[in-house]
C-alpha positions as CSV (number, residue, x, y, z in Angstrom):
1,M,3.1,-24.4,-4.3
2,E,6.7,-24.9,-5.6
3,G,9.2,-22.1,-6.1
4,Q,7.6,-19.4,-8.2
5,Q,4.7,-21.6,-9.3
6,T,1.3,-22.0,-7.6
7,T,-1.0,-24.8,-8.7
8,L,-4.8,-24.7,-8.2
9,K,-6.7,-28.0,-8.2
10,R,-10.4,-28.6,-8.3
11,D,-11.6,-32.1,-9.1
12,S,-10.0,-33.0,-12.4
13,D,-9.2,-29.4,-13.3
14,E,-5.6,-28.4,-12.5
15,R,-4.0,-25.0,-13.4
16,T,-0.5,-23.8,-12.7
17,Y,0.4,-20.1,-12.5
18,T,4.0,-18.6,-12.4
19,F,4.8,-15.4,-10.5
20,D,7.9,-13.5,-9.6
21,Y,7.3,-14.6,-6.0
22,S,4.8,-17.0,-4.3
23,F,4.0,-16.9,-0.6
24,W,2.3,-19.6,1.3
25,S,-0.5,-18.4,3.5
26,H,-2.7,-21.4,4.1
27,D,-3.7,-23.1,7.3
28,P,-1.5,-26.3,7.7
29,K,-4.1,-27.9,10.0
30,N,-6.9,-27.6,7.5
31,K,-7.0,-30.4,5.0
32,R,-8.8,-28.2,2.5
33,K,-6.1,-25.6,2.8
34,F,-8.2,-22.5,2.9
35,A,-6.2,-19.2,2.9
36,G,-7.0,-16.8,5.6
37,Q,-5.5,-13.7,7.4
38,K,-5.6,-15.4,10.8
39,Y,-3.2,-18.1,9.6
40,Y,-0.4,-15.7,8.8
41,Q,2.6,-16.1,11.1
42,Q,5.1,-13.4,11.9
43,S,7.7,-15.2,9.8
44,D,5.4,-15.1,6.8
45,L,5.0,-11.3,6.9
46,D,8.8,-11.0,7.6
47,K,9.4,-12.9,4.4
48,V,7.0,-10.7,2.4
49,F,8.8,-7.6,3.7
50,E,12.3,-9.1,3.1
51,T,11.4,-9.9,-0.5
52,L,9.4,-6.8,-1.5
53,G,9.9,-4.1,1.1
54,K,13.7,-4.0,1.2
55,V,14.0,-3.5,-2.5
56,I,11.8,-0.4,-2.2
57,L,13.9,0.8,0.7
58,D,17.1,0.4,-1.3
59,N,15.6,2.3,-4.2
60,A,14.7,5.2,-2.0
61,F,18.2,5.6,-0.6
62,N,19.6,5.3,-4.2
63,G,17.3,8.1,-5.4
64,Y,14.8,6.0,-7.4
65,N,11.0,6.1,-7.3
66,S,9.1,2.9,-6.4
67,S,5.5,1.7,-6.3
68,L,3.9,-1.3,-4.7
69,L,0.3,-2.2,-5.5
70,A,-2.0,-4.7,-3.8
71,Y,-4.7,-6.0,-6.0
72,G,-7.2,-8.8,-5.7
73,Q,-10.6,-10.0,-4.8
74,T,-12.3,-8.5,-1.7
75,G,-11.4,-10.4,1.4
76,A,-8.2,-11.8,-0.1
77,G,-6.0,-9.9,2.4
78,K,-4.7,-6.8,0.5
79,S,-5.2,-4.4,3.4
80,F,-3.9,-7.0,5.8
81,S,-0.7,-7.4,3.8
82,M,-0.2,-3.7,3.3
83,M,-1.2,-2.4,6.7
84,G,-1.9,-5.3,9.0
85,P,-2.9,-5.2,12.6
86,P,-0.8,-3.5,15.3
87,G,2.0,-5.6,16.8
88,E,3.9,-8.5,15.4
89,N,1.7,-9.0,12.3
90,R,2.3,-5.5,11.0
91,G,2.1,-5.2,7.2
92,I,4.5,-3.8,4.6
93,I,3.6,-0.1,5.2
94,P,4.5,0.1,8.9
95,R,7.5,-2.2,8.5
96,L,8.8,-0.1,5.6
97,S,8.2,3.2,7.4
98,E,10.1,2.0,10.5
99,A,13.0,0.6,8.5
100,L,13.3,3.9,6.6
101,F,13.9,5.9,9.8
102,D,16.2,3.2,11.2
103,R,18.4,3.2,8.2
104,A,18.4,7.0,8.0
105,A,19.5,7.2,11.6
106,K,22.4,4.9,11.0
107,T,23.6,6.6,7.9
108,E,22.9,10.2,8.8
109,T,26.1,12.2,9.4
110,K,27.2,15.8,9.6
111,G,27.3,16.2,5.9
112,M,24.3,14.0,5.1
113,T,20.7,14.8,6.3
114,Y,17.3,13.3,5.4
115,K,13.8,14.7,5.2
116,V,10.6,12.6,5.1
117,E,7.2,13.8,4.1
118,L,3.9,11.8,4.0
119,S,0.8,12.1,1.9
120,Y,-2.3,9.9,2.1
121,L,-5.3,10.0,-0.2
122,E,-8.2,7.8,-1.3
123,I,-10.1,7.6,-4.6
124,Y,-13.7,6.8,-4.0
125,S,-16.4,7.0,-6.7
126,E,-13.9,8.8,-9.0
127,K,-13.4,11.5,-6.3
128,I,-10.1,12.2,-4.5
129,R,-10.0,12.9,-0.8
130,D,-7.1,13.8,1.4
131,L,-7.1,11.3,4.3
132,L,-4.9,13.6,6.4
133,A,-6.9,16.8,6.0
134,P,-9.0,18.0,8.9
135,N,-12.6,16.8,8.6
136,S,-15.7,18.0,10.5
137,S,-19.3,18.7,9.9
138,Q,-18.5,22.4,9.8
139,N,-15.4,21.9,7.6
140,P,-15.8,18.7,5.6
141,R,-13.0,17.5,3.3
142,K,-13.0,18.8,-0.2
143,N,-12.6,16.8,-3.3
144,L,-9.2,17.3,-4.9
145,K,-8.3,17.6,-8.5
146,I,-5.4,16.3,-10.6
147,R,-3.1,18.8,-12.3
148,E,0.0,18.3,-14.4
149,D,3.3,20.1,-14.0
150,P,5.4,20.3,-17.2
151,E,8.5,19.3,-15.3
152,T,7.3,16.9,-12.6
153,G,4.2,15.4,-14.2
154,P,0.8,14.8,-12.7
155,Y,0.0,15.7,-9.1
156,V,-2.9,16.2,-6.8
157,Y,-3.6,19.9,-6.3
158,G,-4.1,20.8,-2.6
159,L,-2.9,17.4,-1.2
160,L,-1.1,17.8,2.2
161,A,2.5,16.7,2.5
162,C,3.2,16.4,6.2
163,A,6.8,16.5,7.4
164,V,7.6,13.7,9.9
165,S,10.8,13.4,11.9
166,S,10.3,9.9,13.4
167,Y,8.5,6.6,12.9
168,D,6.1,7.4,15.8
169,E,4.9,10.6,14.1
170,M,4.4,8.8,10.8
171,E,2.6,5.9,12.5
172,K,0.1,8.3,14.1
173,L,-0.6,10.0,10.7
174,I,-1.1,6.6,9.0
175,E,-3.5,5.5,11.7
176,I,-5.5,8.7,11.3
177,G,-5.7,8.2,7.5
178,A,-6.6,4.5,7.8
179,K,-9.5,5.2,10.2
180,T,-11.1,7.6,7.9
181,R,-10.9,5.5,4.8
182,T,-14.2,4.4,3.2
183,V,-15.2,0.9,4.1
184,S,-18.5,-1.1,3.8
185,A,-19.8,-4.6,4.1
186,T,-19.8,-7.0,1.2
187,K,-21.0,-10.6,1.0
188,M,-17.4,-11.8,1.4
189,N,-15.9,-9.1,3.8
190,A,-17.6,-7.2,6.6
191,Q,-15.0,-4.5,6.5
192,S,-14.1,-4.3,2.8
193,S,-12.1,-1.3,1.6
194,R,-14.3,0.4,-1.0
195,S,-11.7,3.0,-2.1
196,H,-8.3,3.0,-3.6
197,A,-5.8,4.3,-1.0
198,V,-2.4,5.8,-2.0
199,L,0.2,6.4,0.7
200,S,3.1,8.5,-0.6
201,I,6.4,8.9,1.2
202,I,8.7,11.7,-0.2
203,F,12.2,11.0,0.9
204,T,14.9,13.7,0.4
205,A,18.6,13.2,1.0
206,T,20.8,16.3,1.2
207,R,24.6,16.1,1.1
208,E,26.8,19.1,2.0
209,D,30.3,19.4,0.8
210,D,32.7,20.7,3.5
211,V,35.2,22.0,0.9
212,T,32.8,24.0,-1.4
213,N,30.0,24.5,1.2
214,L,27.6,23.5,-1.5
215,S,24.7,21.1,-1.0
216,T,23.1,18.6,-3.4
217,S,19.7,16.9,-2.9
218,Q,18.1,13.9,-4.4
219,T,14.4,13.1,-3.9
220,S,12.7,9.7,-4.3
221,K,9.0,8.9,-3.9
222,I,7.5,5.7,-2.6
223,Q,3.9,5.0,-3.6
224,L,2.2,2.3,-1.6
225,V,-1.2,1.5,-3.1
226,D,-4.0,-0.6,-1.6
227,L,-6.6,-1.0,-4.3
228,A,-10.3,-1.5,-3.5
229,G,-11.5,-5.1,-3.4
230,A,-12.5,-6.6,-6.8
231,T,-15.9,-8.2,-6.8
232,Q,-17.9,-10.3,-9.2
233,R,-21.3,-9.3,-10.5
234,L,-23.8,-11.7,-12.1
235,F,-25.9,-10.4,-15.0
236,H,-28.9,-12.2,-16.5
237,T,-29.4,-11.7,-20.2
238,H,-32.6,-12.1,-22.3
239,S,-31.3,-15.4,-23.7
240,N,-31.2,-16.9,-20.2
241,I,-27.4,-16.8,-20.2
242,Y,-25.7,-15.7,-17.0
243,I,-22.6,-13.5,-17.4
244,V,-20.2,-12.9,-14.6
245,L,-18.2,-9.7,-14.8
246,H,-15.1,-9.1,-12.7
247,T,-15.0,-5.5,-11.8
248,T,-12.9,-3.1,-9.6
249,Q,-15.3,-0.2,-9.9
250,V,-15.6,1.6,-6.6
251,Q,-19.2,2.1,-5.5
């Protein structure tokens, strides 16, 4: 890996790919250089957040919407990078959430106030579920539908938007949603996320003018998306040709 380029070598085959950013995540002690979640160091995840997360944070305070999507093969570390385990190796979502409240606390004044709301949904088998909605055998979660507003565009009808006043409150809601997300075992990952998860943070800044006693508000939305793991399926045709299809279909 050098700069923005990552080179993959296998025997005599060598291929180089260029990205906006390339992050090293291999085990330096392993000669074959296998990538793995357990080889991440805190400094690695700090670098990912500094590179990607802070841009999203700046956009939110400037009134712009932002989206971050994690896509890749199952077991590649998408959920680990987005959510991560508790503690030092936290992923982008908890780091961004905490940084949002930290900056709001530092910049909030008498004439400037902030409001944060949180939504969390999953898409599984083409059905939308609210991960923050109460769920029980007597009152199971209902499948939600997509509607379109002529002014604001598409939205999920009936999706909860929970107001939170601190990072601790947000963290608890995120943990609740993450625990109820659909997972199942695959050949490559025992806890593979089998649904697309969308965490939405609605951030509203309100400024009050002392002279006119009028207030203006700007709202930005942060969409953090953890897509289901992509898998490969092998199909056998009548002509004895094996075809490998790469699919992200959620089953």
